[in-house]
Biopython code that builds the backbone (N, CA, C, O; Angstrom):
import numpy as np
from Bio.PDB.StructureBuilder import StructureBuilder

atoms = [
    (1, "ALA", "N", (-28.249, -7.783, -103.260)),
    (1, "ALA", "CA", (-27.418, -7.565, -103.984)),
    (1, "ALA", "C", (-28.090, -6.463, -105.178)),
    (1, "ALA", "O", (-29.266, -6.562, -105.528)),
    (2, "THR", "N", (-27.105, -5.356, -105.765)),
    (2, "THR", "CA", (-27.697, -4.064, -106.480)),
    (2, "THR", "C", (-26.691, -3.517, -107.521)),
    (2, "THR", "O", (-25.509, -3.452, -107.183)),
    (3, "ARG", "N", (-26.934, -3.257, -108.331)),
    (3, "ARG", "CA", (-26.063, -2.462, -109.174)),
    (3, "ARG", "C", (-25.038, -1.865, -109.078)),
    (3, "ARG", "O", (-23.883, -1.975, -109.489)),
    (4, "ALA", "N", (-25.948, -0.821, -108.117)),
    (4, "ALA", "CA", (-25.058, 0.463, -107.566)),
    (4, "ALA", "C", (-23.866, -0.280, -106.715)),
    (4, "ALA", "O", (-22.698, 0.080, -106.860)),
    (5, "GLY", "N", (-24.289, -1.506, -105.675)),
    (5, "GLY", "CA", (-23.484, -2.139, -105.082)),
    (5, "GLY", "C", (-22.262, -3.002, -105.532)),
    (5, "GLY", "O", (-21.222, -3.245, -104.920)),
    (6, "ALA", "N", (-22.667, -3.391, -106.747)),
    (6, "ALA", "CA", (-21.323, -4.104, -107.693)),
    (6, "ALA", "C", (-20.508, -2.958, -108.269)),
    (6, "ALA", "O", (-19.290, -3.063, -108.128)),
    (7, "ARG", "N", (-20.942, -1.951, -108.853)),
    (7, "ARG", "CA", (-19.826, -1.201, -109.063)),
    (7, "ARG", "C", (-19.562, -0.441, -108.141)),
    (7, "ARG", "O", (-18.827, 0.422, -108.620)),
    (8, "ARG", "N", (-19.778, -0.190, -106.771)),
    (8, "ARG", "CA", (-19.103, -0.199, -105.598)),
    (8, "ARG", "C", (-18.070, -1.341, -105.375)),
    (8, "ARG", "O", (-16.907, -0.942, -105.316)),
    (9, "VAL", "N", (-18.203, -2.285, -105.280)),
    (9, "VAL", "CA", (-17.435, -3.114, -105.061)),
    (9, "VAL", "C", (-16.179, -3.138, -106.417)),
    (9, "VAL", "O", (-14.979, -3.372, -106.272)),
    (10, "LEU", "N", (-16.897, -2.821, -107.700)),
    (10, "LEU", "CA", (-15.738, -2.883, -108.808)),
    (10, "LEU", "C", (-14.517, -1.226, -109.033)),
    (10, "LEU", "O", (-13.624, -0.829, -109.781)),
    (11, "GLY", "N", (-15.148, -0.862, -108.046)),
    (11, "GLY", "CA", (-14.556, 0.920, -107.812)),
    (11, "GLY", "C", (-15.238, 1.873, -108.651)),
    (11, "GLY", "O", (-14.790, 3.010, -108.797)),
    (12, "ASP", "N", (-16.394, 1.440, -109.264)),
    (12, "ASP", "CA", (-16.642, 2.485, -110.211)),
    (12, "ASP", "C", (-17.534, 3.285, -109.549)),
    (12, "ASP", "O", (-18.503, 3.502, -110.276)),
    (13, "ILE", "N", (-17.622, 3.810, -108.495)),
    (13, "ILE", "CA", (-17.902, 5.092, -107.353)),
    (13, "ILE", "C", (-19.047, 6.105, -107.902)),
    (13, "ILE", "O", (-20.028, 6.444, -107.240)),
    (14, "LYS", "N", (-18.810, 6.453, -108.983)),
    (14, "LYS", "CA", (-19.304, 7.609, -109.245)),
    (14, "LYS", "C", (-20.757, 6.863, -109.852)),
    (14, "LYS", "O", (-21.830, 7.464, -109.795)),
    (15, "GLY", "N", (-20.674, 5.926, -110.246)),
    (15, "GLY", "CA", (-21.891, 4.692, -111.006)),
    (15, "GLY", "C", (-23.141, 4.572, -110.084)),
    (15, "GLY", "O", (-24.349, 4.787, -110.176)),
    (16, "ALA", "N", (-21.964, 3.974, -108.835)),
    (16, "ALA", "CA", (-22.900, 3.685, -107.609)),
    (16, "ALA", "C", (-24.036, 4.946, -107.337)),
    (16, "ALA", "O", (-25.263, 5.033, -107.355)),
    (17, "VAL", "N", (-22.796, 5.937, -107.055)),
    (17, "VAL", "CA", (-24.069, 7.206, -106.300)),
    (17, "VAL", "C", (-24.889, 7.156, -107.357)),
    (17, "VAL", "O", (-25.972, 6.633, -107.095)),
    (18, "GLU", "N", (-24.685, 7.682, -108.953)),
    (18, "GLU", "CA", (-25.445, 7.907, -110.171)),
    (18, "GLU", "C", (-26.871, 7.146, -109.551)),
    (18, "GLU", "O", (-27.823, 7.700, -109.001)),
    (19, "ASP", "N", (-26.641, 5.455, -109.882)),
    (19, "ASP", "CA", (-27.387, 4.588, -109.662)),
    (19, "ASP", "C", (-28.362, 4.528, -108.213)),
    (19, "ASP", "O", (-29.540, 4.179, -108.145)),
    (20, "CYS", "N", (-27.506, 4.966, -107.147)),
    (20, "CYS", "CA", (-28.632, 5.381, -106.308)),
    (20, "CYS", "C", (-29.523, 6.486, -106.225)),
    (20, "CYS", "O", (-30.717, 6.384, -105.945)),
    (21, "ASP", "N", (-28.726, 7.887, -106.555)),
    (21, "ASP", "CA", (-29.395, 8.566, -106.639)),
    (21, "ASP", "C", (-30.558, 8.335, -108.012)),
    (21, "ASP", "O", (-31.340, 9.285, -107.982)),
    (22, "THR", "N", (-30.788, 7.677, -108.810)),
    (22, "THR", "CA", (-31.703, 7.219, -109.866)),
    (22, "THR", "C", (-32.972, 6.719, -109.334)),
    (22, "THR", "O", (-34.093, 6.803, -109.836)),
    (23, "ALA", "N", (-32.524, 6.070, -107.994)),
    (23, "ALA", "CA", (-33.315, 4.650, -107.225)),
    (23, "ALA", "C", (-34.009, 5.859, -106.187)),
    (23, "ALA", "O", (-35.230, 5.804, -106.037)),
    (24, "LEU", "N", (-33.463, 6.628, -105.682)),
    (24, "LEU", "CA", (-34.070, 7.594, -104.906)),
    (24, "LEU", "C", (-35.135, 8.554, -105.727)),
    (24, "LEU", "O", (-36.138, 8.960, -105.139)),
    (25, "ARG", "N", (-34.887, 8.901, -107.092)),
    (25, "ARG", "CA", (-35.592, 9.915, -107.319)),
    (25, "ARG", "C", (-37.099, 9.042, -107.823)),
    (25, "ARG", "O", (-38.158, 9.600, -108.110)),
    (26, "LEU", "N", (-36.872, 7.714, -107.830)),
    (26, "LEU", "CA", (-37.969, 6.675, -108.034)),
    (26, "LEU", "C", (-38.915, 6.541, -106.911)),
    (26, "LEU", "O", (-40.140, 6.436, -106.964)),
    (27, "ARG", "N", (-38.098, 6.565, -105.840)),
    (27, "ARG", "CA", (-38.406, 5.726, -104.795)),
    (27, "ARG", "C", (-37.769, 6.753, -103.972)),
    (27, "ARG", "O", (-36.569, 6.722, -103.699)),
    (28, "PRO", "N", (-38.930, 8.064, -103.404)),
    (28, "PRO", "CA", (-37.570, 9.043, -102.526)),
    (28, "PRO", "C", (-37.299, 8.447, -100.707)),
    (28, "PRO", "O", (-36.468, 8.841, -99.889)),
    (29, "ARG", "N", (-38.160, 7.592, -100.601)),
    (29, "ARG", "CA", (-37.976, 6.496, -99.150)),
    (29, "ARG", "C", (-37.310, 5.277, -99.105)),
    (29, "ARG", "O", (-37.694, 4.361, -98.378)),
    (30, "TYR", "N", (-35.781, 5.159, -100.249)),
    (30, "TYR", "CA", (-36.049, 3.819, -100.055)),
    (30, "TYR", "C", (-34.477, 3.643, -99.394)),
    (30, "TYR", "O", (-33.449, 3.910, -100.017)),
    (31, "ALA", "N", (-34.527, 3.156, -98.052)),
    (31, "ALA", "CA", (-33.719, 3.042, -97.348)),
    (31, "ALA", "C", (-32.280, 2.245, -97.808)),
    (31, "ALA", "O", (-31.134, 2.517, -97.449)),
    (32, "LEU", "N", (-32.716, 1.224, -98.677)),
    (32, "LEU", "CA", (-31.024, 0.398, -99.271)),
    (32, "LEU", "C", (-30.877, 1.601, -100.545)),
    (32, "LEU", "O", (-30.019, 1.360, -101.393)),
    (33, "ALA", "N", (-31.276, 2.230, -100.618)),
    (33, "ALA", "CA", (-30.526, 2.864, -101.918)),
    (33, "ALA", "C", (-29.290, 4.031, -100.924)),
    (33, "ALA", "O", (-28.079, 4.216, -101.035)),
    (34, "PHE", "N", (-30.522, 4.704, -99.839)),
    (34, "PHE", "CA", (-29.664, 5.611, -98.533)),
    (34, "PHE", "C", (-28.420, 4.941, -98.428)),
    (34, "PHE", "O", (-27.333, 5.506, -98.549)),
    (35, "GLY", "N", (-28.595, 3.632, -98.182)),
    (35, "GLY", "CA", (-27.622, 2.894, -97.321)),
    (35, "GLY", "C", (-26.411, 2.607, -98.424)),
    (35, "GLY", "O", (-25.220, 2.793, -98.175)),
    (36, "ASN", "N", (-26.847, 2.203, -99.473)),
    (36, "ASN", "CA", (-25.793, 2.001, -100.750)),
    (36, "ASN", "C", (-24.897, 3.236, -100.966)),
    (36, "ASN", "O", (-23.669, 3.326, -100.969)),
    (37, "ARG", "N", (-25.817, 4.121, -101.139)),
    (37, "ARG", "CA", (-25.245, 5.453, -101.479)),
    (37, "ARG", "C", (-24.498, 5.926, -100.303)),
    (37, "ARG", "O", (-23.319, 6.029, -100.642)),
    (38, "GLY", "N", (-24.618, 6.175, -99.380)),
    (38, "GLY", "CA", (-23.621, 6.614, -98.165)),
    (38, "GLY", "C", (-22.638, 5.188, -98.249)),
    (38, "GLY", "O", (-21.487, 5.623, -98.217)),
    (39, "ALA", "N", (-22.599, 4.042, -98.320)),
    (39, "ALA", "CA", (-21.460, 3.061, -98.702)),
    (39, "ALA", "C", (-20.477, 3.696, -99.662)),
    (39, "ALA", "O", (-19.267, 3.826, -99.476)),
    (40, "ALA", "N", (-21.116, 4.035, -100.617)),
    (40, "ALA", "CA", (-20.431, 4.515, -101.770)),
    (40, "ALA", "C", (-19.814, 5.568, -101.337)),
    (40, "ALA", "O", (-18.598, 5.507, -101.517)),
    (41, "LYS", "N", (-20.225, 6.602, -100.787)),
    (41, "LYS", "CA", (-19.724, 8.121, -100.237)),
    (41, "LYS", "C", (-18.246, 8.218, -99.771)),
    (41, "LYS", "O", (-17.236, 8.886, -99.993)),
    (42, "HIS", "N", (-18.985, 6.430, -98.441)),
    (42, "HIS", "CA", (-17.791, 6.218, -97.970)),
    (42, "HIS", "C", (-16.467, 5.470, -98.555)),
    (42, "HIS", "O", (-15.319, 5.728, -98.193)),
    (43, "ALA", "N", (-16.815, 4.551, -99.471)),
    (43, "ALA", "CA", (-15.659, 4.516, -100.142)),
    (43, "ALA", "C", (-14.707, 5.508, -101.023)),
    (43, "ALA", "O", (-13.511, 5.365, -101.277)),
    (44, "PHE", "N", (-15.508, 6.456, -101.375)),
    (44, "PHE", "CA", (-14.730, 7.633, -102.238)),
    (44, "PHE", "C", (-14.213, 8.747, -100.777)),
    (44, "PHE", "O", (-13.626, 9.821, -100.915)),
    (45, "GLY", "N", (-14.522, 8.280, -99.780)),
    (45, "GLY", "CA", (-13.625, 9.322, -98.808)),
    (45, "GLY", "C", (-14.602, 10.645, -98.322)),
    (45, "GLY", "O", (-14.153, 11.618, -97.716)),
    (46, "ASP", "N", (-15.681, 10.512, -98.623)),
    (46, "ASP", "CA", (-16.608, 11.807, -97.986)),
    (46, "ASP", "C", (-17.630, 11.212, -97.546)),
    (46, "ASP", "O", (-18.693, 10.715, -97.917)),
    (47, "TYR", "N", (-16.620, 11.521, -96.080)),
    (47, "TYR", "CA", (-17.599, 10.576, -94.849)),
    (47, "TYR", "C", (-18.778, 11.410, -94.134)),
    (47, "TYR", "O", (-19.585, 10.883, -93.369)),
    (48, "GLU", "N", (-18.781, 12.705, -94.459)),
    (48, "GLU", "CA", (-19.539, 13.774, -94.002)),
    (48, "GLU", "C", (-20.947, 13.226, -94.612)),
    (48, "GLU", "O", (-21.822, 12.716, -93.911)),
    (49, "ALA", "N", (-21.056, 13.447, -96.346)),
    (49, "ALA", "CA", (-22.109, 12.733, -96.867)),
    (49, "ALA", "C", (-22.410, 11.371, -96.670)),
    (49, "ALA", "O", (-23.566, 11.039, -96.933)),
    (50, "ALA", "N", (-21.489, 10.353, -96.192)),
    (50, "ALA", "CA", (-21.893, 8.853, -95.971)),
    (50, "ALA", "C", (-22.410, 9.137, -94.969)),
    (50, "ALA", "O", (-23.283, 8.291, -94.776)),
    (51, "GLU", "N", (-22.392, 10.065, -93.945)),
    (51, "GLU", "CA", (-22.816, 9.557, -92.867)),
    (51, "GLU", "C", (-24.567, 10.916, -92.970)),
    (51, "GLU", "O", (-25.463, 10.809, -92.133)),
    (52, "LEU", "N", (-24.607, 11.606, -93.704)),
    (52, "LEU", "CA", (-25.689, 12.491, -93.979)),
    (52, "LEU", "C", (-26.419, 11.348, -94.917)),
    (52, "LEU", "O", (-27.232, 12.004, -95.569)),
    (53, "ASP", "N", (-26.520, 10.170, -95.254)),
    (53, "ASP", "CA", (-27.361, 9.229, -96.477)),
    (53, "ASP", "C", (-27.568, 8.360, -95.285)),
    (53, "ASP", "O", (-28.578, 8.358, -94.581)),
    (54, "LEU", "N", (-26.551, 7.653, -95.139)),
    (54, "LEU", "CA", (-26.471, 6.401, -93.425)),
    (54, "LEU", "C", (-27.753, 6.882, -92.491)),
    (54, "LEU", "O", (-28.608, 6.143, -92.002)),
    (55, "ASN", "N", (-27.648, 8.406, -92.372)),
    (55, "ASN", "CA", (-28.561, 8.608, -91.531)),
    (55, "ASN", "C", (-30.125, 8.690, -91.880)),
    (55, "ASN", "O", (-31.030, 8.669, -91.045)),
    (56, "GLU", "N", (-30.262, 8.782, -93.190)),
    (56, "GLU", "CA", (-31.562, 8.634, -93.883)),
    (56, "GLU", "C", (-32.105, 7.184, -94.136)),
    (56, "GLU", "O", (-33.245, 6.776, -94.359)),
    (57, "ALA", "N", (-30.758, 6.474, -94.013)),
    (57, "ALA", "CA", (-31.872, 4.786, -94.398)),
    (57, "ALA", "C", (-31.930, 4.305, -93.003)),
    (57, "ALA", "O", (-32.506, 3.227, -92.855)),
    (58, "ILE", "N", (-31.191, 5.195, -91.368)),
    (58, "ILE", "CA", (-31.579, 4.540, -90.516)),
    (58, "ILE", "C", (-32.864, 4.908, -90.058)),
    (58, "ILE", "O", (-33.546, 4.243, -89.278)),
    (59, "GLN", "N", (-33.241, 6.226, -90.681)),
    (59, "GLN", "CA", (-33.967, 6.730, -89.981)),
    (59, "GLN", "C", (-35.925, 6.064, -90.901)),
    (59, "GLN", "O", (-37.095, 5.831, -90.599)),
    (60, "ILE", "N", (-35.263, 6.071, -91.716)),
    (60, "ILE", "CA", (-36.339, 5.123, -92.649)),
    (60, "ILE", "C", (-36.654, 3.599, -92.415)),
    (60, "ILE", "O", (-37.643, 2.881, -92.563)),
    (61, "ASP", "N", (-35.356, 3.436, -91.983)),
    (61, "ASP", "CA", (-35.585, 1.779, -91.315)),
    (61, "ASP", "C", (-34.633, 1.939, -90.023)),
    (61, "ASP", "O", (-33.431, 1.697, -90.128)),
    (62, "PRO", "N", (-35.063, 2.254, -89.098)),
    (62, "PRO", "CA", (-34.097, 1.458, -87.909)),
    (62, "PRO", "C", (-33.729, 0.649, -87.357)),
    (62, "PRO", "O", (-33.144, 0.659, -86.274)),
    (63, "GLN", "N", (-34.154, -0.618, -88.340)),
    (63, "GLN", "CA", (-33.467, -2.246, -87.931)),
    (63, "GLN", "C", (-32.289, -2.588, -88.650)),
    (63, "GLN", "O", (-31.381, -3.374, -88.379)),
    (64, "TYR", "N", (-32.507, -1.768, -89.713)),
    (64, "TYR", "CA", (-31.159, -1.586, -90.987)),
    (64, "TYR", "C", (-29.701, -1.940, -90.420)),
    (64, "TYR", "O", (-28.813, -1.088, -90.458)),
    (65, "ALA", "N", (-29.450, -3.382, -89.826)),
    (65, "ALA", "CA", (-27.839, -3.208, -89.074)),
    (65, "ALA", "C", (-26.906, -2.934, -90.010)),
    (65, "ALA", "O", (-25.809, -2.620, -89.546)),
    (66, "THR", "N", (-27.043, -2.964, -91.637)),
    (66, "THR", "CA", (-25.936, -2.942, -92.056)),
    (66, "THR", "C", (-25.493, -1.240, -91.968)),
    (66, "THR", "O", (-24.405, -0.706, -91.754)),
    (67, "ALA", "N", (-26.798, -0.702, -92.224)),
    (67, "ALA", "CA", (-26.823, 0.900, -92.322)),
    (67, "ALA", "C", (-25.507, 1.672, -90.835)),
    (67, "ALA", "O", (-24.563, 2.448, -90.686)),
    (68, "LEU", "N", (-26.545, 0.573, -89.982)),
    (68, "LEU", "CA", (-26.419, 1.304, -88.583)),
    (68, "LEU", "C", (-24.564, 0.581, -88.593)),
    (68, "LEU", "O", (-23.750, 1.491, -88.437)),
    (69, "ALA", "N", (-24.099, -0.427, -88.704)),
    (69, "ALA", "CA", (-22.220, -0.630, -89.144)),
    (69, "ALA", "C", (-21.554, 0.226, -89.874)),
    (69, "ALA", "O", (-20.500, 0.783, -89.567)),
    (70, "ASN", "N", (-22.307, 0.364, -91.078)),
    (70, "ASN", "CA", (-21.766, 1.464, -92.030)),
    (70, "ASN", "C", (-21.723, 3.011, -91.517)),
    (70, "ASN", "O", (-20.935, 3.903, -91.832)),
    (71, "ARG", "N", (-22.700, 3.031, -90.727)),
    (71, "ARG", "CA", (-22.708, 4.627, -89.847)),
    (71, "ARG", "C", (-21.272, 4.536, -88.657)),
    (71, "ARG", "O", (-20.500, 5.381, -88.204)),
    (72, "GLY", "N", (-21.422, 3.173, -88.496)),
    (72, "GLY", "CA", (-20.311, 3.432, -86.971)),
    (72, "GLY", "C", (-18.755, 3.152, -87.601)),
    (72, "GLY", "O", (-17.741, 3.022, -86.916)),
    (73, "VAL", "N", (-18.827, 3.095, -89.004)),
    (73, "VAL", "CA", (-17.391, 2.934, -89.342)),
    (73, "VAL", "C", (-17.376, 4.910, -89.805)),
    (73, "VAL", "O", (-16.875, 5.842, -89.176)),
    (74, "VAL", "N", (-17.731, 4.909, -90.415)),
    (74, "VAL", "CA", (-17.715, 6.537, -91.107)),
    (74, "VAL", "C", (-17.721, 7.273, -90.049)),
    (74, "VAL", "O", (-16.994, 8.266, -89.998)),
    (75, "ARG", "N", (-18.722, 6.844, -88.780)),
    (75, "ARG", "CA", (-18.464, 8.096, -87.368)),
    (75, "ARG", "C", (-17.170, 7.663, -86.685)),
    (75, "ARG", "O", (-16.870, 8.637, -85.994)),
    (76, "ARG", "N", (-16.271, 6.744, -86.517)),
    (76, "ARG", "CA", (-15.129, 6.131, -86.290)),
    (76, "ARG", "C", (-14.577, 6.825, -87.267)),
    (76, "ARG", "O", (-14.308, 7.947, -86.839)),
    (77, "MET", "N", (-14.363, 6.734, -88.059)),
    (77, "MET", "CA", (-13.256, 7.816, -89.302)),
    (77, "MET", "C", (-13.221, 9.061, -89.204)),
    (77, "MET", "O", (-12.215, 9.648, -89.605)),
    (78, "ARG", "N", (-14.598, 9.975, -88.498)),
    (78, "ARG", "CA", (-14.907, 11.046, -88.481)),
    (78, "ARG", "C", (-14.643, 11.532, -86.607)),
    (78, "ARG", "O", (-15.050, 12.556, -86.058)),
    (79, "GLY", "N", (-13.778, 10.299, -85.944)),
    (79, "GLY", "CA", (-13.240, 10.611, -84.997)),
    (79, "GLY", "C", (-14.719, 10.638, -83.459)),
    (79, "GLY", "O", (-14.459, 11.013, -82.315)),
    (80, "LYS", "N", (-15.674, 10.303, -83.770)),
    (80, "LYS", "CA", (-16.830, 10.674, -82.545)),
    (80, "LYS", "C", (-16.844, 8.648, -82.523)),
    (80, "LYS", "O", (-17.540, 7.813, -83.100)),
    (81, "HIS", "N", (-16.043, 8.591, -81.840)),
    (81, "HIS", "CA", (-15.930, 7.295, -81.539)),
    (81, "HIS", "C", (-16.926, 7.095, -80.611)),
    (81, "HIS", "O", (-17.857, 6.598, -81.246)),
    (82, "ASP", "N", (-17.294, 7.228, -79.266)),
    (82, "ASP", "CA", (-18.969, 6.600, -78.847)),
    (82, "ASP", "C", (-20.008, 6.830, -79.266)),
    (82, "ASP", "O", (-20.966, 6.187, -78.837)),
    (83, "GLN", "N", (-20.229, 8.056, -80.478)),
    (83, "GLN", "CA", (-21.297, 7.693, -81.508)),
    (83, "GLN", "C", (-21.356, 6.159, -82.407)),
    (83, "GLN", "O", (-22.320, 5.484, -82.767)),
    (84, "ALA", "N", (-19.906, 5.971, -82.572)),
    (84, "ALA", "CA", (-19.458, 5.053, -83.578)),
    (84, "ALA", "C", (-20.021, 3.858, -83.014)),
    (84, "ALA", "O", (-20.906, 3.258, -83.623)),
    (85, "LEU", "N", (-19.313, 3.201, -81.192)),
    (85, "LEU", "CA", (-19.617, 2.025, -80.948)),
    (85, "LEU", "C", (-20.828, 2.427, -80.559)),
    (85, "LEU", "O", (-20.644, 1.863, -79.480)),
    (86, "ARG", "N", (-22.154, 2.987, -80.407)),
    (86, "ARG", "CA", (-23.170, 3.007, -80.015)),
    (86, "ARG", "C", (-23.587, 2.426, -81.089)),
    (86, "ARG", "O", (-24.378, 1.494, -80.947)),
    (87, "ASP", "N", (-23.170, 2.816, -82.421)),
    (87, "ASP", "CA", (-24.115, 2.149, -83.499)),
    (87, "ASP", "C", (-23.739, 0.998, -83.720)),
    (87, "ASP", "O", (-24.647, 0.396, -84.293)),
    (88, "LEU", "N", (-22.557, 0.153, -83.507)),
    (88, "LEU", "CA", (-22.003, -0.872, -83.756)),
    (88, "LEU", "C", (-22.673, -1.769, -82.817)),
    (88, "LEU", "O", (-22.828, -2.963, -83.070)),
    (89, "ASP", "N", (-23.012, -1.298, -81.899)),
    (89, "ASP", "CA", (-23.723, -2.142, -80.639)),
    (89, "ASP", "C", (-24.978, -2.365, -81.148)),
    (89, "ASP", "O", (-25.263, -3.561, -81.204)),
    (90, "ARG", "N", (-26.071, -1.382, -81.653)),
    (90, "ARG", "CA", (-27.109, -1.257, -82.136)),
    (90, "ARG", "C", (-26.668, -3.152, -83.090)),
    (90, "ARG", "O", (-26.875, -4.339, -82.839)),
    (91, "ALA", "N", (-25.875, -2.193, -84.388)),
    (91, "ALA", "CA", (-26.272, -3.059, -85.424)),
    (91, "ALA", "C", (-26.272, -4.520, -84.636)),
    (91, "ALA", "O", (-27.162, -5.342, -84.852)),
    (92, "LEU", "N", (-25.234, -4.754, -83.741)),
    (92, "LEU", "CA", (-25.090, -6.309, -83.310)),
    (92, "LEU", "C", (-26.353, -6.866, -82.363)),
    (92, "LEU", "O", (-26.696, -8.000, -82.030)),
    (93, "ALA", "N", (-26.756, -5.845, -82.151)),
    (93, "ALA", "CA", (-28.231, -6.021, -81.496)),
    (93, "ALA", "C", (-29.079, -6.563, -81.987)),
    (93, "ALA", "O", (-29.835, -7.423, -81.536)),
    (94, "ILE", "N", (-29.008, -5.996, -83.171)),
    (94, "ILE", "CA", (-30.337, -6.741, -84.726)),
    (94, "ILE", "C", (-29.678, -7.633, -85.194)),
    (94, "ILE", "O", (-30.365, -8.641, -85.362)),
    (95, "ASP", "N", (-28.324, -7.780, -85.584)),
    (95, "ASP", "CA", (-28.373, -8.939, -86.119)),
    (95, "ASP", "C", (-26.522, -9.281, -85.569)),
    (95, "ASP", "O", (-25.634, -8.549, -86.006)),
    (96, "ALA", "N", (-26.276, -10.156, -84.847)),
    (96, "ALA", "CA", (-25.310, -10.543, -83.959)),
    (96, "ALA", "C", (-24.240, -11.081, -85.025)),
    (96, "ALA", "O", (-23.048, -11.051, -84.719)),
    (97, "THR", "N", (-24.616, -11.534, -86.175)),
    (97, "THR", "CA", (-23.745, -12.307, -87.688)),
    (97, "THR", "C", (-23.180, -10.848, -88.046)),
    (97, "THR", "O", (-22.119, -11.012, -88.648)),
    (98, "ASN", "N", (-23.430, -9.711, -87.931)),
    (98, "ASN", "CA", (-22.941, -8.501, -88.746)),
    (98, "ASN", "C", (-21.503, -8.480, -88.551)),
    (98, "ASN", "O", (-20.965, -7.875, -87.624)),
    (99, "SER", "N", (-20.727, -9.324, -89.669)),
    (99, "SER", "CA", (-19.315, -9.135, -89.437)),
    (99, "SER", "C", (-18.719, -7.472, -89.685)),
    (99, "SER", "O", (-17.772, -7.088, -89.000)),
    (100, "ARG", "N", (-19.327, -6.596, -90.662)),
    (100, "ARG", "CA", (-18.785, -5.039, -90.369)),
    (100, "ARG", "C", (-18.951, -4.630, -89.254)),
    (100, "ARG", "O", (-18.078, -3.868, -88.838)),
    (101, "ALA", "N", (-20.056, -4.943, -88.378)),
    (101, "ALA", "CA", (-19.972, -4.129, -86.919)),
    (101, "ALA", "C", (-18.787, -4.720, -85.764)),
    (101, "ALA", "O", (-18.160, -4.134, -84.881)),
    (102, "LEU", "N", (-18.808, -6.418, -86.300)),
    (102, "LEU", "CA", (-17.493, -7.298, -85.374)),
    (102, "LEU", "C", (-16.034, -6.210, -85.242)),
    (102, "LEU", "O", (-15.420, -5.727, -84.291)),
    (103, "ALA", "N", (-15.894, -6.147, -86.784)),
    (103, "ALA", "CA", (-14.409, -6.049, -87.004)),
    (103, "ALA", "C", (-14.603, -5.270, -88.321)),
    (103, "ALA", "O", (-15.049, -5.658, -89.401)),
    (104, "ILE", "N", (-14.030, -3.762, -87.834)),
    (104, "ILE", "CA", (-13.791, -2.934, -88.447)),
    (104, "ILE", "C", (-12.709, -3.086, -89.666)),
    (104, "ILE", "O", (-11.510, -3.287, -89.476)),
    (105, "ASP", "N", (-13.230, -2.976, -90.748)),
    (105, "ASP", "CA", (-12.052, -3.299, -91.611)),
    (105, "ASP", "C", (-11.566, -1.944, -92.713)),
    (105, "ASP", "O", (-10.921, -2.049, -93.756)),
    (106, "ALA", "N", (-12.138, -0.641, -92.053)),
    (106, "ALA", "CA", (-12.069, 0.599, -92.725)),
    (106, "ALA", "C", (-11.494, 1.583, -91.776)),
    (106, "ALA", "O", (-11.329, 2.752, -92.125)),
]
sb = StructureBuilder()
sb.init_structure("model")
sb.init_model(0)
sb.init_chain("A")
sb.init_seg("    ")
for serial, (resi, resn, name, xyz) in enumerate(atoms, 1):
    if name == "N":
        sb.init_residue(resn, " ", resi, " ")
    sb.init_atom(name, np.array(xyz, "f"), 0.0, 1.0, " ", f" {name:<3s}", serial, name[0])
structure = sb.get_structure()
């Protein structure tokens, strides 16, 4: 768990993004910070920016199943259904118990 994640769950999307920005200034190739910032931007409805952050997270850590699942959700929201399904399938290949990939709730 991270403070950014907690802030996002509590609805403080701006605070979550700020925490991730700070983490990325300290550690520019931090996949978790990109993943959390992407999730926060998704929650804010900024799907394009969310996808860009999730792309970075996955580039840094190709086995980051949660980022793949979240990018799949974002891509579905953006009408990229084939790409979304590929991401969700990859997430499940890495972690067959990834509930986000199994049942999209967005």
